[in-house]
C-alpha positions in Angstrom: -8.7 -21.7 29.4 -6.7 -24.3 27.4 -9.1 -26.2 25.2 -8.3 -29.6 23.6 -8.1 -27.8 20.3 -5.5 -25.2 21.5 -3.6 -27.9 23.5 -3.2 -30.1 20.4 -2.2 -27.1 18.2 0.4 -25.9 20.7 1.9 -29.3 21.3 2.3 -29.7 17.5 3.8 -26.2 17.1 6.4 -26.9 19.8 7.7 -29.7 17.7 7.1 -28.5 14.1 7.3 -24.7 14.1 8.8 -23.3 10.9 12.1 -21.6 11.2 11.5 -18.1 9.8 13.8 -15.1 9.9 11.3 -12.9 11.7 10.5 -15.4 14.4 11.8 -16.6 17.7 11.5 -20.4 18.3 8.7 -21.3 20.8 9.7 -20.5 24.4 12.6 -18.2 23.4 11.0 -14.9 24.1 9.4 -12.2 21.9 10.8 -11.3 18.4 11.6 -7.8 17.2 8.4 -5.9 16.7 9.6 -4.1 13.6 10.6 -7.4 11.9 7.2 -8.9 12.8 5.4 -5.9 11.3 7.3 -5.9 8.1 6.9 -9.7 7.7 3.1 -9.5 8.3 2.7 -6.8 5.7 4.8 -8.7 3.2 3.0 -11.9 3.8 -0.4 -10.4 2.9 -1.4 -12.3 -0.3 2.2 -13.6 -0.8 3.8 -16.9 -0.1 6.4 -17.3 2.7 9.0 -18.7 0.2 8.6 -15.5 -1.9 8.8 -13.2 1.1 11.9 -14.5 2.8 14.6 -13.0 0.4 12.7 -9.7 0.2 12.4 -9.5 4.0 16.1 -10.2 4.4 17.1 -7.6 1.9 14.6 -5.1 3.4 16.1 -5.5 6.9 19.6 -4.8 5.5 18.4 -1.7 3.6 15.9 -0.4 6.2 17.1 -2.0 9.6 14.9 0.2 11.8 11.6 2.2 11.8 13.7 5.3 11.7 15.7 4.1 8.6 12.4 3.3 6.8 10.8 6.7 7.8 13.8 8.6 6.5 14.1 6.7 3.2 12.9 8.2 -0.1 9.7 6.7 -1.5 11.4 5.6 -4.7 14.0 3.6 -2.6 11.1 1.9 -0.8 9.3 1.0 -4.0 12.5 -0.3 -5.6 13.1 -2.6 -2.6 9.5 -3.8 -2.9 9.6 -4.4 -6.7 8.3 -7.8 -7.6 6.2 -8.4 -4.5 3.2 -6.7 -6.0 0.3 -4.9 -4.2 2.5 -1.8 -4.0 0.1 0.0 -1.7 1.5 -2.3 1.0 5.0 -0.7 0.6 3.6 2.8 0.5 1.6 2.2 3.7 4.6 0.7 5.4 6.5 3.9 4.5 3.6 6.2 5.7 3.2 4.2 8.9 7.0 4.4 9.7 6.8 8.2 9.4 3.8 8.2 11.8 5.5 5.9 14.2 8.7 8.1 14.1 6.7 11.3 14.8 3.9 10.1 17.1 5.4 7.1 19.0 9.1 7.9 19.4 10.1 5.4 16.7 8.6 2.4 18.6 5.7 0.4 17.2 2.8 0.6 19.6 1.7 -2.6 21.4 -2.0 -1.7 21.7 -4.1 -3.3 18.8 -6.3 -0.2 18.6 -3.3 2.1 18.1 -1.9 -0.3 15.6 -5.1 -0.3 13.6 -4.8 3.5 13.3 -1.6 3.1 11.3 -1.8 3.0 7.5 -2.1 -0.6 6.1 -2.9 -2.3 9.4 -6.3 -3.8 9.8 -7.9 -6.1 12.4 -5.9 -9.2 11.4 -2.5 -7.6 11.1 -3.0 -5.6 14.4 -3.8 -8.7 16.3 -1.0 -10.7 14.7 1.6 -8.0 15.7 0.1 -7.5 19.2 0.2 -11.2 19.9 3.4 -12.3 18.3 5.6 -9.2 19.0 4.1 -8.0 22.3 2.6 -11.2 23.9 -0.9 -9.8 24.0 -3.8 -12.2 24.4 -5.6 -11.4 21.2 -6.7 -13.9 18.5 -6.3 -13.2 14.8 -7.7 -14.7 11.6 -6.0 -15.0 8.2 -6.7 -17.3 5.2 -4.9 -20.2 6.8 -6.7 -19.9 10.1 -10.1 -19.5 8.3 -9.4 -22.8 6.5 -8.5 -24.7 9.8 -11.5 -23.4 11.7 -13.8 -24.0 8.8 -12.8 -27.6 8.6 -12.4 -28.5 12.2 -15.8 -27.0 13.1 -17.5 -27.7 9.8 -18.4 -24.0 9.2 -20.8 -23.9 6.3 -21.2 -20.1 6.1 -18.9 -18.6 3.4 -15.6 -17.7 5.1 -15.5 -14.5 3.1 -18.9 -13.3 4.1 -19.7 -11.1 7.2 -21.7 -14.0 8.8 -18.9 -16.5 8.2 -16.2 -14.2 9.5 -18.2 -13.6 12.7 -18.4 -17.3 13.3 -14.7 -17.8 12.6 -13.5 -14.9 14.7 -15.6 -16.2 17.6 -14.0 -19.7 17.3 -10.5 -18.1 17.2 -11.2 -16.2 20.4 -13.0 -19.1 22.1 -9.9 -21.3 21.9 -7.3 -18.6 22.5 -4.8 -19.9 25.2 -4.0 -17.1 27.7 -0.2 -16.4 27.8 0.5 -18.1 24.5 -1.6 -16.2 22.0 1.4 -15.5 19.7 2.4 -19.2 19.5 -1.3 -20.2 19.0 -1.7 -17.8 16.1 1.5 -18.8 14.5 0.8 -22.5 15.1 -2.5 -22.2 13.1 -0.7 -20.2 10.4 1.9 -23.0 10.1 -0.8 -25.8 10.3 -2.7 -24.2 7.4 0.4 -23.6 5.3 2.0 -27.1 5.7 -0.8 -29.6 6.7 -4.3 -28.2 6.3 -3.6 -27.4 2.7 -6.2 -25.8 0.4 -6.2 -28.9 -1.8 -5.3 -32.4 -0.8 -4.9 -31.7 2.9 -2.5 -34.0 4.8 -5.2 -35.1 7.3 -3.3 -38.2 8.7 -0.5 -35.9 9.8 -2.8 -33.3 11.3 -2.9 -33.0 15.1 -6.6 -32.0 14.9 -7.7 -34.9 12.7 -9.7 -36.6 15.6 -11.5 -33.3 16.2 -12.1 -32.4 12.6 -15.9 -32.4 11.9 -15.5 -31.8 8.2 -13.1 -34.8 7.9 -15.6 -37.0 9.8 -18.2 -36.0 7.3 -15.9 -36.3 4.3 -16.3 -32.7 3.3 -12.9 -31.3 4.2 -12.1 -30.5 0.5 -15.4 -28.4 0.4 -14.3 -26.2 3.3 -14.0 -23.4 3.6 -17.0 -22.4 1.6 -16.4 -19.3 -0.4 -18.7 -16.9 -2.2 -18.8 -17.4 -6.0 -16.1 -15.3 -7.7 -17.1 -12.8 -10.4 -15.8 -13.2 -13.9 -12.4 -11.6 -14.3 -12.3 -9.1 -17.2 -9.5 -9.0 -19.7 -7.9 -5.7 -20.8 -5.8 -5.0 -23.9 -3.2 -2.2 -23.7 -0.6 -0.9 -26.0 2.7 0.8 -24.9 4.8 3.2 -26.9 8.5 2.5 -26.4 10.3 5.7 -27.4 14.1 5.6 -27.3 16.2 8.6 -28.4 19.9 9.2 -27.8 20.1 6.3 -25.4 17.1 7.5 -23.3 13.6 6.1 -23.0 10.5 8.1 -22.3 8.7 7.1 -19.1 5.7 8.3 -17.0 5.4 8.0 -13.3 2.0 6.7 -12.1 -0.1 8.7 -9.6 0.9 8.1 -6.0 -2.4 6.4 -5.1 -4.1 3.5 -6.9 -2.8 0.5 -8.8 1.0 0.5 -9.0 1.1 3.9 -7.4 4.3 5.8 -7.6 5.9 3.3 -10.1 7.2 4.1 -13.5 5.9 2.9 -16.8 6.2 3.3 -20.6 3.4 5.6 -22.0 0.5 3.2 -22.5 -3.3 3.2 -23.2 -6.1 0.8 -23.4 -6.9 -0.5 -26.9 -10.0 -2.0 -28.5 -7.9 -3.7 -31.1 -4.2 -4.6 -31.7 -3.0 -2.4 -34.5 -0.3 0.4 -34.9 -3.0 2.9 -36.0 -5.1 2.2 -32.8 -2.0 2.5 -30.7 -0.9 5.9 -32.2 -4.4 7.3 -31.8 -4.7 6.1 -28.2 -1.3 7.5 -27.2 -2.1 10.9 -28.8 -5.4 11.0 -26.9 -3.9 10.0 -23.6 -0.6 12.0 -23.6 -0.9 14.4 -26.6 2.1 12.6 -28.0 2.3 12.0 -31.8 4.1 8.8 -32.5 4.8 6.5 -35.4 4.8 2.8 -34.5 7.8 1.1 -36.1 7.9 -2.5 -34.9 5.8 -4.7 -32.6 7.6 -6.2 -29.6 6.7 -9.4 -27.6 3.4 -9.0 -25.8 3.4 -9.2 -22.0 0.6 -10.9 -20.0 -0.1 -10.5 -16.4 -3.0 -11.3 -14.0 -4.0 -8.7 -11.4 -6.5 -9.2 -8.6 -9.5 -7.9 -10.6 -8.5 -8.2 -14.2 -6.1 -9.9 -16.7 -3.9 -7.8 -18.9 -2.3 -8.3 -22.3 0.0 -5.4 -23.1 1.6 -5.0 -26.5 4.7 -2.7 -26.7 5.6 -1.1 -29.9 8.9 0.6 -30.7 7.9 4.1 -31.8 9.4 7.2 -33.4 8.5 10.4 -31.6 6.9 13.0 -33.9 5.8 15.6 -31.4 5.7 16.0 -27.6 4.2 19.0 -25.8 6.7 20.8 -23.5 4.4 20.3 -20.5 3.9 16.5 -21.1 4.1 14.7 -17.7 6.9 12.5 -19.0 10.6 12.0 -18.3 13.6 10.8 -20.2 15.5 8.0 -18.5 18.9 6.6 -19.5 18.3 3.1 -20.9 21.3 1.9 -18.9 19.6 3.1 -15.7 16.1 1.7 -16.2 16.8 -0.8 -13.4 16.9 2.1 -10.9 13.3 3.1 -11.8 10.8 1.0 -9.8 8.3 -0.7 -12.1 5.5 -3.2 -12.1 6.1 -6.6 -13.7 4.7 -5.7 -17.1 6.8 -2.6 -17.5 9.9 -4.3 -16.1 9.5 -7.0 -18.7 9.4 -4.3 -21.4 12.4 -2.5 -19.9 14.4 -5.7 -20.1 13.5 -6.0 -23.8 14.6 -2.4 -24.3 17.8 -2.9 -22.5 18.6 -6.0 -24.6 18.3 -3.9 -27.7 
């Protein structure tokens, strides 16, 4: 059934849909499922403006599921470098291999099968199924949560189980049969361009006459979110060891934060001093180093903590033969996928 809510949303979308490289305009048929899948994974916790150039380069380098499945992991991580949340790239790669082996290289249309693939949860499965395959399933991302929380004045925290149940029910209640993909994308666009987190453009909103939060003057207080915990701060030191034009690197474990990426040998510190760095590096890697000069510190905010990392140019005194480290040509450091902190250090090393 087409409700007034969904009717207004679809009418607005037909006129104002964003032009995006992974989309088909309204009424022009279904887009490529591989492109939709890649875009949905890239868009998790990342802005559209940031994603577009990455998406375009990705489709050139990995134009099909088969191309992605056959690619080396290091090539996949290099193509992803700078987007962050690297588990998304590793899961894309794992899922492509699964699709190639179990589904003949074709992304499954069934949401339950999609959810069995690495990196695809309830939201992403529903988005792919509705947008790429025309299935009548609702979805719920941050933009949709905000729209529903305001229009229906949902006071339960949107990031709580109770709040999510209410919001999923609203998304499903107003789903228009036959146009679920357009409906879901319309709400994504509305949340991204009109129903903004701060200073929403209420006079321009097609739902302003239905919006209960606006009628009560509490639109800026919706969605309600649970209090965020205090974000801890970590201090790390990095040993930048260069010898004969080569820098010493370590590859991070495949799983976990920045999995599979390369970094300079580093360790957490309780104080910024060359003595503490040398002691921490010896404990962590069994390397004996002599810090020579302090480089510019690098700061970065991760999801659960803030980091200040202080690189030091160091002389290598001793390295065990079985140390899990590798010498890399300084001139080739750009070929080693790294997180933002180590990429910043690598640029300093490359500039002398």
